[in-house]
C-alpha positions in Angstrom: -3.2 11.6 -2.9 -4.0 8.0 -3.9 -1.9 4.9 -4.7 -3.0 2.3 -7.2 -2.0 -1.0 -5.6 -3.2 -3.3 -8.4 -6.3 -5.4 -8.9 -8.6 -2.4 -9.0 -7.6 -1.2 -5.5 -6.7 2.4 -4.9 -6.0 3.7 -1.4 -5.2 7.0 0.2 -1.5 7.4 0.7 -2.0 8.9 4.1 -3.7 5.8 5.3 -0.7 3.5 4.6 1.0 2.3 7.8 3.4 -0.2 6.2 4.3 -2.0 3.0 5.7 -5.4 3.6 7.1 -8.2 1.4 4.6 -11.1 1.5 7.3 -13.7 2.1 8.5 -12.0 5.3 5.2 -12.7 7.0 5.8 -16.4 7.2 9.2 -15.9 8.8 7.8 -13.9 11.7 5.6 -15.4 14.4 4.2 -12.0 15.3 3.3 -11.2 11.7 1.7 -14.6 11.3 -0.4 -14.1 14.4 -1.5 -10.6 13.3 -2.5 -11.9 9.8 -4.5 -14.7 11.4 -6.3 -12.3 13.6 -7.2 -10.0 10.7 -8.3 -13.0 8.6 -10.7 -14.0 11.4 -12.1 -10.4 11.4 -12.4 -10.5 7.6 -10.3 -7.4 7.2 -8.0 -8.7 4.5 -8.7 -8.0 0.8 -7.0 -8.6 -2.5 -5.7 -11.6 -4.4 -4.6 -14.6 -2.3 -3.0 -16.2 -5.3 0.7 -15.1 -5.8 0.7 -11.9 -3.7 4.0 -10.1 -3.7 3.4 -7.6 -1.0 1.1 -6.6 1.9 -0.1 -3.1 2.5 -1.3 -2.3 6.0 -3.7 0.5 6.7 -5.6 1.3 9.9 -8.7 -0.6 8.9 -7.7 -3.2 6.3 -4.8 -5.3 5.1 -4.4 -5.4 1.3 -2.7 -8.3 -0.5 -1.3 -7.1 -3.8 0.6 -8.6 -6.8 2.6 -5.4 -7.1 6.1 -5.6 -5.6 7.3 -3.6 -2.6 9.8 -1.8 -4.8 7.1 -0.7 -7.3 4.8 0.5 -4.5 7.6 2.4 -3.0 8.3 4.1 -6.3 4.6 5.0 -6.6 4.5 6.5 -3.1 7.8 8.4 -3.8 6.3 9.8 -7.0 3.3 11.0 -5.0 5.6 12.6 -2.4 7.6 14.3 -5.1 4.5 15.7 -6.8 3.3 17.0 -3.5 6.6 18.8 -2.9 6.5 20.6 -6.2 6.1 24.3 -6.2 2.8 25.6 -7.4 3.3 28.3 -10.1 -0.2 28.2 -11.4 -0.9 31.8 -10.3 2.0 33.0 -12.3 0.8 31.7 -15.6 -0.5 34.5 -17.8 -3.6 33.5 -19.9 
């Protein structure tokens, strides 16, 4: 399944490692160092103006203007859809 994270970016849900509030990054030395390293490697994408959250995948870090709560709802919806029973074989044409 895929998650729309705003600004025309769509990523595979299975690639998501973490979704973090953008403001938490500046309060953690380790997170700041990680972000600086990824910036040097040019592996960060997305809007740098007013980001609300950061989505971390194996290969890229995405800044997004979508809040952590909204992204969580989107991933939960995908998980719920994936867990639905498939009754398509039982439908009579």
